[in-house]
C-alpha positions as CSV (number, residue, x, y, z in Angstrom):
1,M,80.2,137.3,67.3
2,T,84.0,138.3,66.8
3,A,86.3,138.2,69.9
4,P,87.3,142.0,71.1
5,T,90.9,142.7,70.2
6,R,93.8,144.6,71.8
7,H,95.8,147.3,69.7
8,T,99.3,146.7,69.8
9,T,102.7,147.9,68.3
10,L,102.7,145.1,66.3
11,G,99.1,144.9,65.1
12,T,96.2,143.6,66.9
13,R,95.4,140.3,68.5
14,P,92.1,139.0,69.8
15,I,91.9,139.4,73.6
16,E,92.5,135.9,75.3
17,P,89.9,134.9,78.0
18,R,91.2,135.1,81.5
19,P,89.9,132.0,83.4
20,P,88.0,132.2,85.8
21,T,89.3,132.8,89.4
22,R,87.8,132.0,93.1
23,P,87.4,134.6,95.4
24,L,90.5,134.8,97.8
25,G,88.3,134.5,100.8
26,L,87.0,131.1,99.3
27,A,90.6,130.0,98.8
28,R,91.8,131.0,102.3
29,R,88.9,129.5,104.1
30,Q,89.5,126.2,102.2
31,A,93.0,126.2,102.6
32,R,92.2,126.6,106.6
33,T,89.8,123.9,106.5
34,G,92.2,121.2,105.2
35,L,94.7,122.4,107.7
36,A,92.5,121.9,110.5
37,F,92.1,118.3,109.4
38,L,95.7,117.8,108.9
39,T,97.2,119.2,112.1
40,P,96.0,116.1,114.4
41,W,98.4,114.0,111.8
42,I,100.9,116.9,111.9
43,A,101.0,116.8,115.6
44,G,101.0,113.3,115.6
45,F,104.0,113.1,113.4
46,L,106.2,115.8,115.4
47,L,105.5,114.5,118.7
48,L,105.5,110.6,118.1
49,K,108.0,110.5,115.3
50,V,110.5,113.7,114.9
51,V,110.8,114.2,118.4
52,P,111.6,110.6,119.3
53,I,113.9,110.4,116.4
54,L,115.7,113.8,117.0
55,G,115.9,112.4,120.8
56,S,117.7,108.9,120.0
57,L,120.2,111.1,118.0
58,A,120.7,113.4,121.2
59,F,121.0,110.8,123.5
60,S,123.5,108.7,121.0
61,F,126.3,111.2,121.9
62,T,125.7,110.6,125.8
63,D,126.3,107.9,128.4
64,F,122.5,108.5,129.7
65,N,121.9,105.5,131.9
66,M,118.1,105.1,132.9
67,L,119.0,104.1,136.1
68,H,121.3,107.5,136.9
69,P,119.7,110.3,134.3
70,E,121.5,112.5,136.4
71,R,125.0,111.3,135.8
72,V,124.6,112.1,131.9
73,H,127.8,113.1,130.2
74,F,128.2,114.1,126.4
75,V,131.2,111.7,125.0
76,G,131.0,112.6,121.4
77,L,131.6,109.4,119.4
78,Q,132.4,107.3,121.6
79,N,129.4,105.2,121.7
80,Y,129.7,104.9,117.7
81,W,133.8,103.7,118.2
82,R,132.3,101.3,120.7
83,V,129.9,99.9,118.2
84,L,132.4,98.9,115.7
85,G,134.5,97.1,118.4
86,D,131.2,95.2,119.6
87,G,130.9,91.5,118.6
88,Q,127.5,91.0,119.8
89,A,126.5,94.0,117.5
90,Y,128.4,92.7,114.5
91,Y,126.3,89.3,115.3
92,G,123.0,90.8,115.6
93,L,123.7,93.0,112.2
94,F,124.5,90.3,109.9
95,A,121.6,88.0,111.5
96,T,119.4,91.0,110.7
97,L,120.8,91.0,107.4
98,G,120.3,87.4,106.6
99,F,116.7,87.5,107.5
100,A,116.4,90.3,105.2
101,L,117.8,88.3,102.2
102,V,115.7,85.5,102.5
103,A,112.3,87.7,104.2
104,I,112.3,90.4,101.5
105,P,112.5,87.9,98.1
106,V,109.9,85.8,99.7
107,Q,107.5,88.7,100.3
108,L,108.1,90.1,96.9
109,G,107.5,86.7,95.3
110,L,104.6,85.5,96.9
111,A,103.2,89.0,96.7
112,L,104.1,88.8,92.9
113,F,102.6,85.1,92.4
114,L,99.3,86.1,94.3
115,A,98.8,89.4,91.8
116,A,99.7,87.5,88.6
117,L,97.1,84.5,90.1
118,L,94.2,86.9,90.6
119,T,94.5,89.3,87.5
120,S,94.3,85.5,85.3
121,K,91.0,86.0,83.4
122,R,90.3,82.4,84.7
123,A,90.1,83.1,88.0
124,F,87.3,83.1,89.7
125,G,85.8,85.2,92.9
126,T,88.8,87.4,92.2
127,R,87.2,90.3,94.5
128,A,86.5,88.5,97.2
129,H,90.2,86.3,97.2
130,R,91.8,90.2,97.0
131,I,90.2,91.2,100.0
132,L,91.0,88.4,101.7
133,V,94.7,88.8,100.8
134,F,95.0,92.2,102.0
135,M,92.6,91.6,104.9
136,P,95.1,90.4,107.2
137,S,97.5,93.5,107.0
138,V,94.7,96.0,108.6
139,I,94.6,93.7,111.6
140,P,96.6,96.0,114.8
141,G,100.0,94.5,115.3
142,A,99.6,93.5,118.8
143,A,96.6,91.1,117.8
144,I,98.5,89.4,115.1
145,F,101.3,88.8,118.0
146,S,99.1,87.1,120.2
147,L,97.5,85.4,117.5
148,W,100.8,83.6,116.1
149,L,102.1,83.1,119.4
150,G,99.1,80.9,120.5
151,F,98.9,79.0,117.3
152,L,102.8,78.3,117.4
153,D,102.8,77.4,121.1
154,P,104.8,74.3,121.5
155,S,102.3,72.9,124.1
156,T,98.9,74.2,123.3
157,G,99.4,75.6,119.9
158,W,97.3,74.1,117.1
159,L,100.2,73.9,114.7
160,N,101.9,70.6,116.9
161,R,98.3,69.7,118.1
162,L,96.3,69.4,114.9
163,I,99.0,69.3,112.1
164,L,102.2,68.1,112.8
165,V,101.7,65.8,115.4
166,P,98.9,64.0,114.0
167,L,100.8,63.8,110.8
168,G,103.6,61.9,112.5
169,L,105.6,65.3,111.7
170,P,108.7,66.7,114.1
171,P,107.1,68.8,116.3
172,Y,107.3,72.8,116.1
173,P,109.9,73.7,118.6
174,G,108.1,77.2,119.7
175,P,109.5,80.7,119.0
176,N,111.9,80.8,121.6
177,S,114.2,78.7,120.1
178,E,116.5,79.8,117.5
179,S,115.2,77.5,114.5
180,G,111.6,78.1,115.7
181,Y,112.1,81.9,115.8
182,N,113.4,82.5,112.5
183,F,110.3,80.7,111.1
184,Y,107.9,82.7,113.2
185,L,109.7,86.1,112.1
186,L,109.2,84.6,108.4
187,I,105.6,84.0,108.9
188,M,105.2,87.5,110.5
189,A,106.7,89.1,107.4
190,L,104.0,86.8,105.2
191,W,101.5,87.8,107.4
192,S,101.5,91.6,106.0
193,I,102.4,91.2,102.4
194,G,98.5,93.0,101.5
195,P,100.3,96.5,100.7
196,G,102.6,94.7,98.4
197,F,100.2,92.9,96.8
198,L,98.0,95.8,96.0
199,I,100.9,97.9,94.4
200,M,101.7,94.8,92.2
201,L,97.9,93.9,91.4
202,G,97.3,97.7,90.1
203,A,100.8,97.3,88.1
204,M,99.9,94.3,86.2
205,Q,96.1,95.3,85.4
206,A,98.0,98.6,83.9
207,V,100.0,96.8,81.5
208,P,98.3,96.8,77.8
209,D,96.6,93.9,76.6
210,E,98.1,94.3,73.3
211,L,101.3,93.7,74.3
212,H,100.5,90.0,75.2
213,E,98.4,89.9,72.2
214,A,101.1,90.3,70.2
215,A,103.4,87.8,72.1
216,R,100.7,85.3,71.9
217,V,100.7,85.5,68.1
218,D,104.5,85.3,68.1
219,G,104.0,82.0,69.7
220,A,105.2,83.3,73.4
221,G,103.9,80.8,75.9
222,P,102.1,82.3,79.2
223,I,105.6,82.1,81.6
224,M,107.5,83.6,78.7
225,R,104.7,86.6,78.0
226,F,104.9,86.8,82.3
227,L,109.0,86.9,82.4
228,N,109.4,89.1,79.5
229,I,106.4,91.4,79.2
230,T,104.8,91.7,82.4
231,V,108.0,91.5,84.9
232,P,109.8,94.5,83.2
233,A,106.8,96.4,82.8
234,I,106.1,96.1,86.5
235,S,109.5,97.0,87.5
236,P,108.7,100.2,89.2
237,A,106.3,98.6,91.6
238,I,108.8,95.8,92.3
239,F,111.4,98.6,93.1
240,F,109.1,100.5,95.4
241,S,107.9,97.3,97.2
242,L,111.6,96.6,97.4
243,I,112.1,100.0,99.4
244,I,109.1,99.5,101.4
245,N,109.9,96.0,102.6
246,L,113.4,97.3,103.1
247,I,112.2,100.2,105.4
248,A,109.9,97.5,107.4
249,V,112.8,95.7,108.4
250,F,115.2,98.1,109.4
251,G,113.5,101.5,109.1
252,G,112.1,101.7,113.0
253,A,115.0,101.3,114.9
254,A,116.1,104.8,115.1
255,L,112.8,105.3,117.0
256,L,113.8,102.7,119.6
257,D,110.4,101.2,119.8
258,R,110.6,98.2,118.0
259,S,111.8,95.2,120.2
260,G,109.9,93.7,123.1
261,A,106.6,95.7,122.9
262,L,104.1,94.2,125.1
263,G,106.6,91.5,125.9
264,I,106.3,90.1,122.5
265,A,109.7,88.6,121.0
266,P,111.6,91.5,119.2
267,T,111.5,91.7,115.1
268,S,115.2,90.6,114.7
269,A,118.5,90.0,116.5
270,Y,119.8,93.6,116.2
271,D,116.4,94.6,117.6
272,G,116.5,92.0,120.5
273,Y,120.2,93.5,121.3
274,I,119.1,97.1,121.6
275,Y,116.2,95.9,123.8
276,Q,118.7,94.0,126.0
277,T,121.1,97.2,125.9
278,M,118.4,99.4,126.6
279,F,116.2,97.8,129.2
280,G,118.5,95.2,130.9
281,S,121.9,97.0,130.8
282,S,119.7,100.3,130.8
283,Q,122.3,102.0,128.5
284,L,120.3,104.3,126.6
285,G,122.8,106.5,125.1
286,Y,124.6,103.4,123.6
287,A,121.3,101.7,122.8
288,A,120.6,104.9,120.6
289,S,124.2,104.4,118.7
290,L,123.3,100.8,117.8
291,A,119.9,102.1,116.7
292,W,121.5,104.8,114.4
293,V,124.0,102.8,113.0
294,L,121.4,100.2,111.7
295,F,119.7,103.3,110.2
296,A,123.0,104.4,108.8
297,V,123.2,100.5,106.9
298,M,119.6,101.2,105.7
299,L,120.3,104.3,104.4
300,A,123.5,102.8,102.5
301,T,121.8,100.1,101.0
302,T,118.6,102.2,99.8
303,F,121.1,104.5,98.4
304,F,122.7,101.5,96.6
305,L,119.4,100.3,95.3
306,F,118.5,104.0,93.8
307,R,122.1,104.1,91.9
308,T,121.4,100.4,90.7
309,A,117.9,101.0,89.3
310,R,118.5,102.5,86.1
311,Y,119.8,98.8,85.3
312,W,116.8,96.8,86.0
313,V,114.2,99.0,86.4
314,Y,112.3,99.7,83.4
315,Y,110.7,103.2,82.6
316,P,108.9,104.1,79.6
317,D,109.0,107.7,80.0
318,D,113.0,107.6,80.1
319,E,112.7,106.2,76.6
320,E,110.4,108.9,75.2
321,D,112.9,111.8,76.7
322,Q,115.8,109.9,74.7
323,A,113.7,109.4,71.6
């Protein structure tokens, strides 16, 4: 059976069958159903994220004091000029940057090591181990804070009573000391490497085995294959994890909700200064400007990483386009 033809001024050509279309009423019902399922998330995003962010931006241009809310005045950029001359803000900012320079590489390195270990053909029980690595990431934050505060307690914690003191090692001073607090923050950062681990794991599983086989034939050992084949091939995943970890360190400050939750220590020195300014001094306007300065630093750092990514992130599609 031949296809029907259509006569045109240039001759005859077969009529191409049209793809089946869904009834308009069905498409609308499906769209409304999808929107109904998305409505709770959209409402939560608007009320719990967008509105607080815009509110903190508005407060940053005022001298809002929580003890005297009726005396609020618009001060323009005065709070931001005050940040530039605040030595304690500089100390908190550089301490936070220093923590990020230590915590983020350790997070990426540990996630990369575990992903490489659990993608090895010689590993056993990989499914159970992958679940165990990711499981801590789904535990609520309040439970994690309480768990580690109890474990690291200098008087009753298991770290001193069952590990350090029996081995004759110096006891842990506790999260309230400066050195102990930095160790506590690092432990908390390493506790949540599950998402980064899954990203690295998926990227490694997508690396073609033919590349490793060719390198093995050429005499490359496991370390050389990992550094020269695996790492460049998964560099987009490493870059994505880097951005996610950077946002985790800096990104929540604009919401003014990152410090002192449930009486727990702040997540960085700069967060602690924001918390002290907002609740200790009741200067909500100045605290909001401090938060937005940190957000600007994070934004500039992220922009710099995206601009330099083309020099160290490998995208096969770019080579195909150039070819």
